[in-house]
N, C-alpha and C positions, 0 to 999 in steps of 0.2 A: 483642271490641270495647271493652268497658268498660276493660280493662287498657290498651289503646292510648290511649284518651281520657285516662285518669289520667296516663299518661306524658307526653302532650302538655301537660297542665295544669301538671305539675311543672316541665317545661322552661320554660314560659311564665313562671311565677312566679319561677323562678331568673334569668331574663333581664330581668325588669321594670325593675330599677334601671339597666340599661345605657342606657336611653333618655335619661337625664338628661345626656348628653354631646353636645356639638356644637361646630363651629368657631365662633369668636367673631364676633358681628355686633352693631353698635350698635343696629340696628333691633329686636333681640330685647328691648330694655329697655322697649318700648311694649306696653301691654295684657297679653295672656297669653303674649307672646313670638312667635317665628317660627312661623307656622302651617304645619303639614306635612300635605298630603294624602297624602304618601308612597305613591304607587302602586308596585306591585311592579315588578321589573325588566322584565317583558314590556310592561306599559303605559307605563313610563317611556321605553322606546325609541321610542314612538309619540307623543311630546309629552305623555304623561300622560293620554291619552284612555282611557275605559273604561265610560262610562255606557251605551253602546249597542253594545259589542263583546263578544259572548258567546264563551266558549272552552270547549273540551272537556277539555283536558289541564292547564290551569292555573286557579287560583282568581282570578276577577275580582271582588274585593270592593268595587268602585266602585258596584255596583248589586246589592242582594240579589235582585232579580227575575231575574238572570242565573244564579243558582246551579243551577237544574234542568238546565242544560247540562253540569254536572259529573256524569256518570253513573256514575263510580266514585270510590273514595276517593282523595283527593289531599292531599298534605302539601307545604307550601312554606316555605322559610326564605330570608331575604335579608340581605345586608350592604351597607353603603355606605361608600365612601371619598370625602371631600370636601376640596378645597383652596380657599381663598378669599383674595383680595387686597383689602384695604380702603384706599381713598384718601380723604383729607380734610384738614382743617386741624388743626394742633397747637396747644399752649397759647399759643405766641407768634405764631400766625398763619401759620406756615410749612407748606408742603405735607408731608404725612406719608403714608407707604405702609407697611402692615403686612400680612404674610402669615402664615397659619396653616393647619393641616390636622388631620384626625382621621378615624378609621375606627370604625364601630360597627355593631351589629345594627340592621336596618331594619324587619323584619316577620317574623311567624310566622303561619301559617294552616293549618287543617285543614278539609277539606270532605268530606262523605260522604252518599250518597243514603239517604234514609229510605224513599221509594217511588221506585224507579228511573224516571228520565225524567219524574217528576212532582213530587217533593218532595225538596229537598236542604238540608242544614243545614251551617253552617260556624261555626267558632270561631277567634279569632285575637287577636293583640296587636300594636299599632302605636303610634308616638308621635303625639300630637295637636299639641303645641306644645313648643318648645325655647327655653330662655333661657340665653344665655352671652354676657356683655358685660363690658367694663372700660373706663371712661371717666374722664378727668381734666379739670378745669376750673380756671382761675385768675381771681380777681376782685380788683380794687383796692377799697379802702375809702375812700370820700370823706370829706373833712373837712367839719365843720359848725360854724357859728358858735354863740355862746352862745344866740342866739334860735332855734336849730334849723335855720337856712337853710344850704344848701350853699355853700361858699366857692369852688368851682371847683378846689380843690386836693385832693390825695390824701394820706392818712396814710402812715406807714411800715409799716402793717399790711396784709398781704395774706391773702385767704382762698383756700385750696386745697381743692377738692372732688374726692373720689375715689368713684366709683360702680361697683359690681360686682354681677353677678347670675349665677345658675346654676340648674339644675334644669329642670323642665318638667312637662307633663301627658301621661299615657299614656291609651290607649284600648283596653280589652279588650271584645271584641264577641262576640255570639252572633246569627247571622243565619239566616233561614229563607226559602227561595224556593219558590214553588209554581206549577205550570202550571194555569191555570184552564180554558182550552180551547185548541185549536190556534192557536199564534201569540201568545197573550196570557199573560204571566207577571206575578205580583205578588210582592213580598217585603217583609220587615221586618227591621230590625237593632236589637237592644238593645245600647246602649253604656254601659259603666261608665267614666267619666272619673275618673282618680285621679292623684295626684302631688304634688310639693312644689316651690315656687319660692322661692328664697332671694335676698333683695336686701339689700345693705349700702351705706350711704352715710356717709362720714367727711368732716366739714367741719373744717378746721384753720385757725386764725387764727395767723399767724406775724408777729412784729414783726421786720422786716428792718432796723431801724435799726442801722447799723454793720456790716451784712453786706457781705462783699467780693464776693459773687456774686449774680447774679439768677436762678440756676437753682433750680428747685423743690426738688430733693432736698438741695442744699447749704444753702439757706436753712433748711429744716426741721431740719438737723443742728446749726446754730450759734445759732439764735434761740429764745427762749421760745415755747411753743405753748399755745394753748387750743383744745381740740378737742371736738367732739360726734360720737358714733358712733351711728348708727341702724341696727338690724338687724331685718329682718322675714322670718319664715318663714311661708309661706302653704301650708296643706295643703288639697288639693281632693279632693272625692269627690261624684259626682253620676251619676244614671242618666238616659239620654236615648234617644229612639227616632228611627230613620230609616225612611222608607217609599220603596219603589221600584216601578216598573212598566216593562215592556218589551213591545214588539210586533214580531213578525217577519212580513214580507210577502214572498211569493215573486213576483218580477217575471218570471222565466222559469226554466228548469231549471238555468241556470248563474249566475243573479244573484239575490241576496237583499238586501232592505233591512231594516234593524233600527233602531227608534227606542226611546229610553229616557228616563226621568225619575226623579230622586231628590230628595226633600225632607228635609232635616235640620232637625228641630225645634230652635229656640232656646229661650230662657227663662232660668231661674235656674240658677246654678252655686254650690253650697254650698261655703263656705270657712271654715277656722279659721285665725286669724292669731295669731302670737306675736310681740310687739314687744319690743325691748330698746333703751333709750336710755341712753347713757353720756356723762358730761361729764368730760373729762380735762384735766389740766394737766401739761405736760412742760417742766421747767426746762432739761434737757440731754439728750443722747443716751442717757445711762446712768440716767436717773431718769424715772419716770412715776407720777403719782398719779391714781387714779380718784376724782374728787370726788363723783360721784353716779351712781346706776344705778337705772333704772326698768324693770320688767318687767311686761307685761300681756298678756293673751290674750282674744280675743273671737271669737264666731261671727258671720258676716255672709253676705250673698248678693250675688253679681255677676249681672248680666244680659248675655247675649251673644246675637247675632242668629241666626236660622235661615239656611239656605242652599238655594238651588234650583239644580239641575244638569239640563241637557238635552243629549241626544246623538243623533246619527244616524250610521249606517254603511251601506256597501254592500260586498258581499263575494261572491266566488266561494268556496264552502266549502273547496275543496282547493288554492286557488292564491293568492289575494290578498285584501286587506281594506283599505279606506280609511274614515276617519271623522272626525268633528268633535265637540267638546264645548264647551259654554258653561255657566259657573256664575256666580252673583252672590250677594252678601251685603251687608247694610248695617251696617257696624261703627260707624256714628255712633250707633247705638242701644245700644252697649256702655255699661254703667254699673258703676262701682266706687265704693262709698261712701267709700273711704279715699284714693284717688288721683284725679288729674285726667287720667288717660290718655285719657278720651273726647275731650279736646281735640285729641288727636293721631291720631284714628282717623276714617275716613270710609267711603264706599261703595267696594266692591271688586268686580271681576269678572275672569274668566279665560277666554280663548279658546285652544283647542288643536286642531291638525290633525295627523293621522298616518296612516301606512299600513304594511303589511307584505307581503312576497312570499316564497313558497316555490316554487322552480323545479320540483321534482318530489318530493313527499313520499314516494312509493313507490319511488324509485330504489334499486336494489341496487348498481349498479356505481359510482355517484358519490355519496359521502357529502355533499359540499358542496351537492348539489342538494336534499338533505333538510333543510338548514339554513334557518331562517326569518330574513329580513333586514328591518330596520325603520328608518324615518326619521320625524321629526316636528318640530314647532315649536310655540311657545306664546308668548302675551303675557298679562301679568297687571297690572292696576292693583291694587296691594296696598292693604290698609286703612290704611297708614301715611301720615300727613300731617305733614311736618316743615318748619317755617318757611314754612308756607303752600304747600309743594310736595308734590304727590302723588307717591309713590314707585312707579315702574314696575319690573317684572321681566319679562325676555324672554330667549329662548334657543332653541337648536336641539338636537335629540336624535338618537341613532342607537343601534342595538342588533341583537342576533341571538340565536337560540336554537339550541343544539346538541342534537338528540334522542339519547336513549339508551334504547331500547325505549320503555316508557311514560313515562319520565322525561325531564328535560332540564336543561341548564345554560343559564341566561339571563343575558345581559349587556346593560347599557345605559350610554350615555355622554351626559352632559348638560353643555352649555356655556351659561353664562348671565351676565347682568349685571343688577344691581339698583341703582337709584338713579343720581344724577348728582352732579357737583361744584358745581351751582348752588345759591345761597341757603343756603350753609353746611350742605349735606347731604353724605352719604357715597356714594361709588361703590364697589360691590362687584362684582368679577369672580370667578366661581367655576367649578369643574369638579367633577362628580360621576361616580363609577364605581359602578354597582350590579351586584352579583353575586347571582343567585338560583339556588336549587336546587329543582326540583320533582320530587317522587316521586309517580308516578301508577299504581302497580301495582293492577290490578283485583282481585287475589287477597288484598288486605290483610285484609279482614274476612270472608273465606270460611273457614268451619270445615272443616278437612281431614278426610276420611274414608278409612279404610284397610280393605281386605278382610281 
Protein backbone atom coordinates (compact mmCIF):
# COMPACT_ATOMS: atom_id res chain seq x y z
CA UNK A 1 0.00 0.00 0.00
CA UNK A 2 2.76 2.44 0.93
CA UNK A 3 4.58 1.75 -2.33
CA UNK A 4 1.47 2.56 -4.36
CA UNK A 5 0.87 5.77 -2.44
CA UNK A 6 4.46 6.88 -3.02
CA UNK A 7 4.13 6.10 -6.72
CA UNK A 8 0.98 8.22 -6.92
CA UNK A 9 2.67 11.14 -5.15
CA UNK A 10 5.68 11.00 -7.48
CA UNK A 11 3.38 11.07 -10.51
CA UNK A 12 1.44 14.00 -9.03
CA UNK A 13 4.58 16.05 -8.36
CA UNK A 14 5.84 15.35 -11.85
CA UNK A 15 2.56 16.56 -13.36
CA UNK A 16 2.13 19.64 -11.15
CA UNK A 17 3.64 22.15 -13.58
CA UNK A 18 1.32 21.04 -16.38
CA UNK A 19 -1.55 22.95 -14.83
CA UNK A 20 -0.07 26.32 -15.72
CA UNK A 21 -1.33 26.02 -19.32
CA UNK A 22 -4.69 27.14 -20.66
CA UNK A 23 -6.36 28.55 -23.74
CA UNK A 24 -6.15 32.34 -23.71
CA UNK A 25 -8.95 34.33 -22.10
CA UNK A 26 -8.92 38.09 -21.36
CA UNK A 27 -11.03 37.44 -18.26
CA UNK A 28 -8.14 35.51 -16.70
CA UNK A 29 -6.37 38.86 -16.19
CA UNK A 30 -8.75 39.63 -13.30
CA UNK A 31 -8.12 38.51 -9.73
CA UNK A 32 -6.57 35.06 -9.42
CA UNK A 33 -7.46 34.16 -13.01
CA UNK A 34 -10.13 31.83 -14.38
CA UNK A 35 -11.44 29.78 -11.46
CA UNK A 36 -11.78 26.10 -12.22
CA UNK A 37 -13.98 23.79 -10.20
CA UNK A 38 -12.67 21.20 -12.68
CA UNK A 39 -15.08 18.36 -11.97
CA UNK A 40 -14.00 14.99 -13.29
CA UNK A 41 -15.29 13.68 -16.62
CA UNK A 42 -18.19 11.84 -14.94
CA UNK A 43 -19.56 14.90 -13.13
CA UNK A 44 -18.81 17.19 -16.09
CA UNK A 45 -21.18 15.20 -18.28
CA UNK A 46 -23.99 16.05 -15.84
CA UNK A 47 -23.51 19.82 -15.87
CA UNK A 48 -20.79 19.64 -13.21
CA UNK A 49 -23.06 18.51 -10.34
CA UNK A 50 -21.51 16.43 -7.55
CA UNK A 51 -22.34 17.78 -4.09
CA UNK A 52 -25.08 15.19 -3.55
CA UNK A 53 -24.30 12.46 -6.11
CA UNK A 54 -22.49 9.54 -4.42
CA UNK A 55 -20.64 7.02 -6.59
CA UNK A 56 -19.30 3.55 -6.03
CA UNK A 57 -16.75 3.21 -8.81
CA UNK A 58 -15.46 6.76 -9.35
CA UNK A 59 -14.09 9.39 -6.99
CA UNK A 60 -16.50 12.26 -6.46
CA UNK A 61 -14.26 14.85 -4.81
CA UNK A 62 -16.91 17.58 -4.94
CA UNK A 63 -17.92 16.59 -1.39
CA UNK A 64 -15.58 14.74 0.99
CA UNK A 65 -18.59 13.34 2.86
CA UNK A 66 -19.35 11.12 -0.16
CA UNK A 67 -16.02 9.26 0.04
CA UNK A 68 -17.32 6.32 2.19
CA UNK A 69 -19.27 5.18 -0.88
CA UNK A 70 -15.89 4.30 -2.43
CA UNK A 71 -15.61 0.88 -0.82
CA UNK A 72 -12.52 -0.24 -2.75
CA UNK A 73 -9.37 1.45 -3.98
CA UNK A 74 -9.96 3.73 -6.95
CA UNK A 75 -7.48 5.68 -9.06
CA UNK A 76 -8.52 8.19 -11.69
CA UNK A 77 -6.76 10.50 -14.11
CA UNK A 78 -8.25 12.90 -16.61
CA UNK A 79 -7.24 15.15 -19.49
CA UNK A 80 -9.06 18.01 -21.19
CA UNK A 81 -8.99 19.48 -24.69
CA UNK A 82 -10.43 22.97 -25.08
CA UNK A 83 -10.99 25.25 -28.04
CA UNK A 84 -12.13 28.84 -27.52
CA UNK A 85 -13.16 31.64 -29.87
CA UNK A 86 -12.95 35.19 -28.49
CA UNK A 87 -14.83 38.11 -30.07
CA UNK A 88 -14.30 41.76 -29.17
CA UNK A 89 -13.00 45.14 -30.30
CA UNK A 90 -9.49 45.63 -31.68
CA UNK A 91 -7.09 48.56 -31.23
CA UNK A 92 -8.84 50.62 -33.90
CA UNK A 93 -12.37 49.72 -32.80
CA UNK A 94 -12.81 47.02 -35.43
CA UNK A 95 -14.43 43.68 -34.68
CA UNK A 96 -11.81 41.04 -33.94
CA UNK A 97 -12.21 37.27 -33.64
CA UNK A 98 -9.41 35.06 -32.32
CA UNK A 99 -9.45 31.28 -31.85
CA UNK A 100 -7.05 29.12 -29.88
CA UNK A 101 -6.96 25.64 -28.38
CA UNK A 102 -4.95 23.51 -25.96
CA UNK A 103 -4.92 20.11 -24.29
CA UNK A 104 -3.71 19.34 -20.81
CA UNK A 105 -3.92 17.12 -17.75
CA UNK A 106 -7.08 17.93 -15.77
CA UNK A 107 -6.99 15.92 -12.52
CA UNK A 108 -5.39 13.09 -10.59
CA UNK A 109 -7.05 11.25 -7.70
CA UNK A 110 -6.64 8.19 -5.51
CA UNK A 111 -9.21 6.98 -2.95
CA UNK A 112 -8.94 3.97 -0.65
CA UNK A 113 -11.01 2.68 2.27
CA UNK A 114 -9.53 2.97 5.74
CA UNK A 115 -12.47 1.20 7.38
CA UNK A 116 -14.56 -0.36 4.62
CA UNK A 117 -18.01 1.25 4.18
CA UNK A 118 -17.26 3.62 7.06
CA UNK A 119 -14.11 5.67 6.48
CA UNK A 120 -12.41 6.45 3.14
CA UNK A 121 -9.43 8.67 2.39
CA UNK A 122 -8.50 10.38 -0.88
CA UNK A 123 -5.56 12.36 -2.23
CA UNK A 124 -5.38 14.28 -5.47
CA UNK A 125 -4.17 17.16 -7.56
CA UNK A 126 -6.25 19.66 -9.56
CA UNK A 127 -5.96 23.22 -10.88
CA UNK A 128 -7.66 25.96 -8.86
CA UNK A 129 -7.12 28.90 -11.20
CA UNK A 130 -5.48 29.48 -14.57
CA UNK A 131 -4.04 32.67 -16.07
CA UNK A 132 -3.35 33.03 -19.80
CA UNK A 133 -4.03 36.31 -21.60
CA UNK A 134 -2.52 38.77 -24.05
CA UNK A 135 -4.04 42.22 -24.55
CA UNK A 136 -3.02 45.37 -26.43
CA UNK A 137 -4.22 48.93 -26.01
CA UNK A 138 -3.54 52.17 -27.88
CA UNK A 139 -3.84 55.64 -26.31
CA UNK A 140 -3.39 59.12 -27.73
CA UNK A 141 -1.46 61.72 -25.71
CA UNK A 142 -3.33 65.00 -25.32
CA UNK A 143 -1.66 68.38 -25.81
CA UNK A 144 -1.61 70.78 -22.88
CA UNK A 145 -1.03 74.51 -22.80
CA UNK A 146 1.69 76.25 -20.81
CA UNK A 147 -0.69 76.62 -17.88
CA UNK A 148 -1.37 72.88 -17.90
CA UNK A 149 -4.83 72.97 -19.46
CA UNK A 150 -5.78 70.59 -22.32
CA UNK A 151 -5.98 72.23 -25.74
CA UNK A 152 -8.31 69.69 -27.30
CA UNK A 153 -5.57 68.55 -29.65
CA UNK A 154 -3.33 65.50 -29.56
CA UNK A 155 0.43 65.28 -29.82
CA UNK A 156 2.32 63.12 -32.30
CA UNK A 157 3.13 60.73 -29.43
CA UNK A 158 1.06 57.62 -28.86
CA UNK A 159 1.23 55.12 -26.02
CA UNK A 160 0.94 51.41 -26.77
CA UNK A 161 0.31 49.06 -23.87
CA UNK A 162 0.89 45.32 -24.08
CA UNK A 163 -0.23 43.09 -21.19
CA UNK A 164 0.40 39.37 -20.89
CA UNK A 165 -0.10 36.84 -18.12
CA UNK A 166 0.50 33.15 -17.54
CA UNK A 167 0.61 30.53 -14.79
CA UNK A 168 -1.96 29.68 -12.16
CA UNK A 169 -2.65 28.14 -8.78
CA UNK A 170 -2.84 24.38 -8.17
CA UNK A 171 -4.64 22.50 -5.42
CA UNK A 172 -3.24 19.37 -3.80
CA UNK A 173 -5.70 17.82 -1.38
CA UNK A 174 -6.05 15.16 1.27
CA UNK A 175 -9.67 14.29 2.09
CA UNK A 176 -11.33 12.07 4.67
CA UNK A 177 -14.98 10.99 4.73
CA UNK A 178 -16.70 9.08 7.55
CA UNK A 179 -20.12 7.53 8.10
CA UNK A 180 -21.50 8.72 11.45
CA UNK A 181 -24.63 6.57 11.39
CA UNK A 182 -26.94 5.16 8.75
CA UNK A 183 -27.54 7.81 6.10
CA UNK A 184 -25.37 10.57 7.59
CA UNK A 185 -21.79 11.21 6.44
CA UNK A 186 -19.36 14.01 7.18
CA UNK A 187 -16.04 14.86 5.60
CA UNK A 188 -13.11 17.26 5.62
CA UNK A 189 -10.57 18.21 2.96
CA UNK A 190 -7.18 19.74 3.58
CA UNK A 191 -6.06 21.79 0.56
CA UNK A 192 -2.58 23.05 -0.21
CA UNK A 193 -2.80 25.89 -2.72
CA UNK A 194 0.44 26.57 -4.56
CA UNK A 195 1.63 28.03 -7.85
CA UNK A 196 3.01 31.07 -9.63
CA UNK A 197 1.28 33.78 -11.65
CA UNK A 198 3.40 35.84 -14.04
CA UNK A 199 2.19 39.23 -15.26
CA UNK A 200 4.00 41.56 -17.70
CA UNK A 201 3.04 45.05 -18.80
CA UNK A 202 4.98 47.10 -21.34
CA UNK A 203 4.06 50.74 -22.00
CA UNK A 204 5.70 52.20 -25.11
CA UNK A 205 5.68 55.90 -25.98
CA UNK A 206 6.17 56.29 -29.75
CA UNK A 207 6.70 59.63 -31.50
CA UNK A 208 4.85 59.06 -34.78
CA UNK A 209 5.86 62.43 -36.29
CA UNK A 210 6.81 61.77 -39.89
CA UNK A 211 5.63 58.17 -39.74
CA UNK A 212 4.05 56.97 -42.99
CA UNK A 213 1.79 54.39 -41.33
CA UNK A 214 -0.68 54.38 -38.49
CA UNK A 215 -0.21 50.72 -37.67
CA UNK A 216 1.13 49.75 -34.30
CA UNK A 217 4.06 47.57 -35.35
CA UNK A 218 5.28 49.83 -38.20
CA UNK A 219 5.21 52.93 -36.03
CA UNK A 220 7.22 51.13 -33.37
CA UNK A 221 9.79 50.13 -35.98
CA UNK A 222 10.47 53.60 -37.47
CA UNK A 223 10.03 56.02 -34.56
CA UNK A 224 12.01 56.68 -31.33
CA UNK A 225 10.52 54.89 -28.33
CA UNK A 226 10.47 55.43 -24.60
CA UNK A 227 9.23 52.35 -22.74
CA UNK A 228 8.61 51.09 -19.26
CA UNK A 229 8.37 47.35 -18.63
CA UNK A 230 6.82 46.04 -15.43
CA UNK A 231 7.12 42.35 -14.57
CA UNK A 232 5.55 40.66 -11.55
CA UNK A 233 5.99 37.06 -10.46
CA UNK A 234 3.65 36.08 -7.62
CA UNK A 235 4.33 32.83 -5.75
CA UNK A 236 1.40 31.41 -3.76
CA UNK A 237 1.36 28.86 -0.96
CA UNK A 238 -1.43 28.41 1.60
CA UNK A 239 -3.29 25.63 3.44
CA UNK A 240 -7.10 25.69 3.64
CA UNK A 241 -9.91 23.42 4.87
CA UNK A 242 -13.23 22.41 3.32
CA UNK A 243 -16.06 20.74 5.24
CA UNK A 244 -18.84 18.58 3.85
CA UNK A 245 -21.92 16.68 4.93
CA UNK A 246 -24.38 14.39 3.20
CA UNK A 247 -27.57 12.57 4.10
CA UNK A 248 -29.25 9.64 2.35
CA UNK A 249 -32.98 9.08 2.74
CA UNK A 250 -34.77 6.01 1.39
CA UNK A 251 -38.12 6.97 -0.17
CA UNK A 252 -38.90 3.39 -1.20
CA UNK A 253 -37.02 0.30 -2.28
CA UNK A 254 -36.42 1.71 -5.77
CA UNK A 255 -35.98 5.42 -5.01
CA UNK A 256 -33.38 7.23 -2.88
CA UNK A 257 -32.95 10.91 -2.10
CA UNK A 258 -29.56 12.38 -1.29
CA UNK A 259 -28.78 15.87 0.05
CA UNK A 260 -25.33 17.39 0.49
CA UNK A 261 -23.54 20.58 1.50
CA UNK A 262 -19.94 21.81 1.28
CA UNK A 263 -18.38 24.92 2.77
CA UNK A 264 -14.98 26.07 1.58
CA UNK A 265 -13.33 28.40 4.05
CA UNK A 266 -12.01 31.67 2.66
CA UNK A 267 -9.51 33.95 4.35
CA UNK A 268 -5.89 34.76 3.71
CA UNK A 269 -3.74 33.55 0.84
CA UNK A 270 -0.03 34.01 1.42
CA UNK A 271 1.96 35.39 -1.51
CA UNK A 272 5.53 36.37 -2.30
CA UNK A 273 5.93 38.90 -5.09
CA UNK A 274 9.01 39.74 -7.12
CA UNK A 275 8.71 43.01 -9.09
CA UNK A 276 10.98 44.27 -11.83
CA UNK A 277 10.63 47.72 -13.42
CA UNK A 278 12.72 48.69 -16.44
CA UNK A 279 12.82 52.03 -18.27
CA UNK A 280 14.04 51.73 -21.83
CA UNK A 281 14.92 54.02 -24.72
CA UNK A 282 14.96 52.68 -28.27
CA UNK A 283 16.31 54.92 -31.03
CA UNK A 284 15.93 52.39 -33.83
CA UNK A 285 15.02 48.76 -34.44
CA UNK A 286 18.67 47.76 -34.00
CA UNK A 287 19.43 49.59 -30.77
CA UNK A 288 18.00 49.55 -27.28
CA UNK A 289 19.27 51.07 -24.06
CA UNK A 290 18.01 50.04 -20.65
CA UNK A 291 18.09 53.31 -18.77
CA UNK A 292 17.11 52.03 -15.34
CA UNK A 293 16.10 48.80 -13.65
CA UNK A 294 14.49 48.33 -10.23
CA UNK A 295 14.01 44.91 -8.62
CA UNK A 296 12.17 44.34 -5.38
CA UNK A 297 10.42 41.51 -3.58
CA UNK A 298 8.04 41.42 -0.66
CA UNK A 299 5.63 39.14 1.16
CA UNK A 300 1.97 40.06 1.45
CA UNK A 301 -1.44 38.53 2.02
CA UNK A 302 -4.48 38.39 -0.23
CA UNK A 303 -7.99 37.80 1.03
CA UNK A 304 -10.43 35.66 -0.90
CA UNK A 305 -13.99 34.61 -0.03
CA UNK A 306 -15.44 31.33 1.12
CA UNK A 307 -17.89 29.31 -0.93
CA UNK A 308 -21.10 27.48 -0.01
CA UNK A 309 -22.43 24.66 -2.19
CA UNK A 310 -25.73 22.79 -1.80
CA UNK A 311 -27.00 19.78 -3.72
CA UNK A 312 -29.86 17.33 -3.97
CA UNK A 313 -30.34 14.21 -6.06
CA UNK A 314 -32.85 11.43 -6.63
CA UNK A 315 -31.77 8.04 -7.87
CA UNK A 316 -32.61 4.49 -8.64
CA UNK A 317 -29.34 2.84 -7.52
CA UNK A 318 -28.95 0.63 -10.63
CA UNK A 319 -30.74 2.64 -13.30
CA UNK A 320 -30.80 6.42 -13.23
CA UNK A 321 -29.86 9.51 -11.28
CA UNK A 322 -30.90 13.19 -11.50
CA UNK A 323 -29.66 16.09 -9.40
CA UNK A 324 -29.10 19.80 -8.98
CA UNK A 325 -26.33 21.87 -7.39
CA UNK A 326 -26.20 25.50 -6.31
CA UNK A 327 -23.07 27.35 -5.17
CA UNK A 328 -22.37 30.96 -4.25
CA UNK A 329 -19.44 33.14 -3.29
CA UNK A 330 -18.89 36.86 -2.72
CA UNK A 331 -15.75 37.92 -4.60
CA UNK A 332 -16.40 41.58 -3.82
CA UNK A 333 -14.62 40.71 -0.55
CA UNK A 334 -11.44 39.85 -2.46
CA UNK A 335 -8.53 42.07 -1.42
CA UNK A 336 -5.14 42.49 -3.03
CA UNK A 337 -2.94 45.22 -1.52
CA UNK A 338 -0.99 45.61 -4.78
CA UNK A 339 -3.73 45.76 -7.45
CA UNK A 340 -7.24 47.15 -7.81
CA UNK A 341 -8.72 43.84 -9.01
CA UNK A 342 -11.46 44.04 -6.38
CA UNK A 343 -13.03 46.79 -8.50
CA UNK A 344 -13.67 44.18 -11.21
CA UNK A 345 -15.05 41.43 -8.97
CA UNK A 346 -18.47 40.88 -7.45
CA UNK A 347 -20.84 38.23 -6.14
CA UNK A 348 -21.02 34.98 -8.07
CA UNK A 349 -23.28 31.93 -8.14
CA UNK A 350 -23.71 28.77 -10.19
CA UNK A 351 -26.73 26.55 -10.86
CA UNK A 352 -26.37 23.15 -12.52
CA UNK A 353 -28.79 20.36 -13.44
CA UNK A 354 -27.91 16.91 -14.67
CA UNK A 355 -28.76 13.27 -14.91
CA UNK A 356 -27.54 9.88 -16.06
CA UNK A 357 -29.11 6.65 -17.26
CA UNK A 358 -27.82 3.07 -17.50
CA UNK A 359 -30.15 0.81 -19.53
CA UNK A 360 -29.00 -2.48 -17.96
CA UNK A 361 -25.75 -2.54 -15.99
CA UNK A 362 -25.77 -6.37 -15.79
CA UNK A 363 -26.45 -7.08 -19.46
CA UNK A 364 -24.23 -9.76 -20.95
CA UNK A 365 -25.45 -9.76 -24.55
CA UNK A 366 -25.58 -5.99 -25.18
CA UNK A 367 -22.52 -3.97 -24.16
CA UNK A 368 -24.19 -0.64 -25.00
CA UNK A 369 -26.82 -1.40 -22.36
CA UNK A 370 -24.06 -1.32 -19.74
CA UNK A 371 -22.86 2.11 -20.86
CA UNK A 372 -23.97 5.05 -18.68
CA UNK A 373 -25.27 8.08 -20.63
CA UNK A 374 -25.33 11.63 -19.22
CA UNK A 375 -26.82 15.06 -19.95
CA UNK A 376 -26.66 18.35 -18.10
CA UNK A 377 -26.80 22.13 -18.23
CA UNK A 378 -25.44 25.01 -16.14
CA UNK A 379 -25.64 28.76 -15.66
CA UNK A 380 -23.06 30.82 -13.78
CA UNK A 381 -22.80 34.46 -12.89
CA UNK A 382 -19.02 34.69 -12.74
CA UNK A 383 -17.26 37.02 -10.31
CA UNK A 384 -16.02 39.24 -13.18
CA UNK A 385 -17.47 42.73 -13.63
CA UNK A 386 -16.21 44.57 -16.73
CA UNK A 387 -17.38 48.08 -17.65
CA UNK A 388 -20.18 47.67 -15.13
CA UNK A 389 -21.37 44.46 -16.83
CA UNK A 390 -21.55 41.17 -14.95
CA UNK A 391 -20.09 38.36 -17.00
CA UNK A 392 -22.28 35.25 -17.35
CA UNK A 393 -21.23 31.73 -18.32
CA UNK A 394 -23.73 29.13 -19.49
CA UNK A 395 -23.73 25.90 -21.42
CA UNK A 396 -24.88 22.34 -22.03
CA UNK A 397 -23.06 19.07 -21.39
CA UNK A 398 -23.21 15.42 -22.43
CA UNK A 399 -21.14 12.36 -21.66
CA UNK A 400 -20.93 8.62 -21.24
CA UNK A 401 -18.89 5.98 -19.40
CA UNK A 402 -17.74 2.71 -20.95
CA UNK A 403 -17.31 0.01 -18.26
CA UNK A 404 -14.30 -2.31 -18.34
CA UNK A 405 -14.69 -4.74 -15.42
CA UNK A 406 -14.22 -2.57 -12.31
CA UNK A 407 -12.77 0.29 -14.38
CA UNK A 408 -14.17 2.68 -16.97
CA UNK A 409 -13.41 5.16 -19.74
CA UNK A 410 -15.29 8.40 -19.08
CA UNK A 411 -16.09 11.06 -21.69
CA UNK A 412 -17.67 14.50 -21.32
CA UNK A 413 -18.52 17.19 -23.87
CA UNK A 414 -19.11 20.79 -22.76
CA UNK A 415 -20.45 23.54 -25.03
CA UNK A 416 -20.56 27.00 -23.48
CA UNK A 417 -20.51 30.76 -23.85
CA UNK A 418 -19.04 33.36 -21.51
CA UNK A 419 -19.66 37.09 -21.78
CA UNK A 420 -21.33 39.23 -24.47
CA UNK A 421 -20.26 41.95 -26.91
CA UNK A 422 -22.05 44.73 -25.01
CA UNK A 423 -20.24 47.54 -23.15
CA UNK A 424 -16.79 46.74 -24.61
CA UNK A 425 -16.68 43.27 -23.08
CA UNK A 426 -15.61 40.02 -24.73
CA UNK A 427 -17.70 37.10 -25.92
CA UNK A 428 -16.10 33.67 -25.58
CA UNK A 429 -17.54 30.55 -27.20
CA UNK A 430 -15.85 27.34 -26.11
CA UNK A 431 -15.89 23.58 -26.41
CA UNK A 432 -14.28 21.15 -23.97
CA UNK A 433 -13.67 17.45 -24.33
CA UNK A 434 -12.78 15.63 -21.13
CA UNK A 435 -11.42 12.12 -21.10
CA UNK A 436 -11.08 10.28 -17.81
CA UNK A 437 -9.78 6.84 -16.94
CA UNK A 438 -10.92 5.22 -13.71
CA UNK A 439 -9.22 2.14 -12.29
CA UNK A 440 -11.27 0.44 -9.60
CA UNK A 441 -9.75 -2.98 -8.97
CA UNK A 442 -10.72 -4.08 -5.43
CA UNK A 443 -7.61 -6.29 -5.24
CA UNK A 444 -5.18 -3.35 -5.41
CA UNK A 445 -4.20 -3.25 -1.76
CA UNK A 446 -4.83 -6.92 -0.94
CA UNK A 447 -1.67 -8.75 -0.03
CA UNK A 448 -1.57 -11.96 -2.02
CA UNK A 449 -0.96 -15.24 -0.23
CA UNK A 450 0.22 -18.51 -1.73
CA UNK A 451 0.03 -22.03 -0.36
